[in-house]
N, C-alpha and C positions, 0 to 999 in steps of 0.2 A: 286723594291719591289712591290708586289701587295697586295690588300686587301683580296684576296681569300685565303681560308684555304687549306693547302696541307694535304690530308688524310693520307699521310705517315709520317707526323710530329708526333713524339711520344707524345709531350705535348698535342696535339689535341686529340690523341687516349686515353690518360689517362683521359682527361676531358670528353670525350664521354662515356667512360666506367663508370665513376663516375655518370654522369647524368642518364645513362641507369639503373644502380643499384638503384638510388633514385626513378626513375619512377616505377620500378618493385616493390620496397618496398611500395610505395604509393598505387599502385594497389592492392597489397596483403592486406594492412591495410584497404583499402576501402571495399574489399570483406568481411573481418572479421567483420568490423563495420556493414555492411548491415546484416550479419547473426545475430549478437548480437541484432540489432534493430528489426529484424523480431521476434526473440525469446521474446524480451521484449514486443513487441506489442501483441503477442499471450497471454502472461502471463497477461499483463495489462488489456486486454479485456475479461479476464475470467469472465464469467457471474454470478458467485455465490457470490463472496466476495467483500468487500470494499478494494481497494488497493490504497495506496498513497505513494509518495516519498516526504520526508521532509528534509529540510536543517538543519544545526547545530544549528540554532536558533529556530527551531520548526515551520518553515513556510512550508505550502504546496507548493510543486513544481509541482506535477502532481497528479491527482486523476482519477481513471478509470471511465468510463461511469456508471457502476453499482453503484459505490460509490456516484457519483453525484445524481443519481436517488434515492438512499436510503435516502439521506439527503434533496432532493428536491431543490438542488442548481445548479447554472450554474458555469462553470469554472471561470468566471469573479468574482463571489462572494467568491471564496475560494482560488484561486491560489495567491501565494506570501503573504498570510496572515496566522497568527497563529490562532489556534482554538479559543482562547480567543477573537480575533477580529471578527471571523465569528459568534460566539455564545456568545456575551457579557452578555446576560441575563441568561446564564446557567452555574453555577459554575463548574460542573463536566465535561463539554465538553472540557475544556482545558487540561484534562488528556492526550489526545493523543499527544499534543505538548511536554509536559513534559517527557513522556515516550520515544518519539523519540530522544529527546536530551540525555536522560539517556543511551539509546542504543549506541549512538554515543560516548559519553564520556567513557562508560565502555567497548566499543568494544565487546559487547555481546548482545544476544537476551534478550528482556524484555517482559514477558507476562503480560497482564493487562486486566481489564474490563473497557469498555468505554461507557458512556451514552451520546448520542448525540441527540439533538432535531432536528426534521425535520422542514423545513421552514414552512410548512403548515400542521402540524400533530403532533402526540404524540412523546415523547422521545423514541428513539430506544436504545436497549441494545446490545452491541457488545462484543464478546470475541476476544481479539486482541493480536498481537505480533509485537513488533518493533525489527527490526534487522539492524545492521549497514551495510552500503555499503562502502567498503574501496578501496583506491587506491592500485596500485600494491605494494606500499611500506608497505601496511598494515595499514596505517593511515585512520581511518574512517572519511568520509566527509559528508555523508548523511545517512538517514535511510529509510527503506521501512517498511510500516505498512500494515499488512494484518489483516482484521477484519471480523469475521463471525457474521452476524446478528442473534441474538438469540430472537428477539422480538416475532416472531411467535411461536417459540418453547416454550418460557415462557408463552404465552397466552394459548397454548395447555396444558402445564403442570398445569397451574392454573385451567383450565377446568377439567382436570383429577382429581386433588385434590378435587375440589368441588363435582364431581361425586362420588368420594370415600367417602366423608363425607355423602352425600345423601344416598348412599348404606348402609353405616354403620348404619345410623339412621333408614333406612327401616328394616334392619335385626334385630336391637334392638326392633323395634316396633312389628315385626312378632314374635320374641322370647317372648315378653311380652304377646301377644295375645294367643300364644300357651300355655303358663303357666297358663293363667286364667282358672278357673273352669267352 
């Protein structure tokens, strides 16, 4: 008896076919995973909005570069922490953690408004939505939060309102001057 494998041995052939199928499945899975990762990275690095992935306890697992820039934070200051830990001095900042947990528990999207202070700046106002991320079984395990910064829009809106008041006052003054004899 020798230690060499006989390629005509059926048991060997069955093992070979099984291993070959497993390798092909792993290659296919790897290709699909790389595709998903590329789509996630493109979406994550979208330059307009704050994008975060949060766990079932409301901790930040990932935040896109734009989100970090909006808040003036580094990844080290936010990853694996709840919003209450990141912004302990700001009561409304914790809203994001609570809404992410609500989205996971209800397995549905949760729209909300979020006020978040910048590290070295004023509080920013966001219109946000938390949506569950589920396993194939349908059980939600994480949430993605996408938030649009409304701070500039709100300042422009208040400037327009101030201009409207000024114009109204000017028109009333002009009206009064015209009516004078």
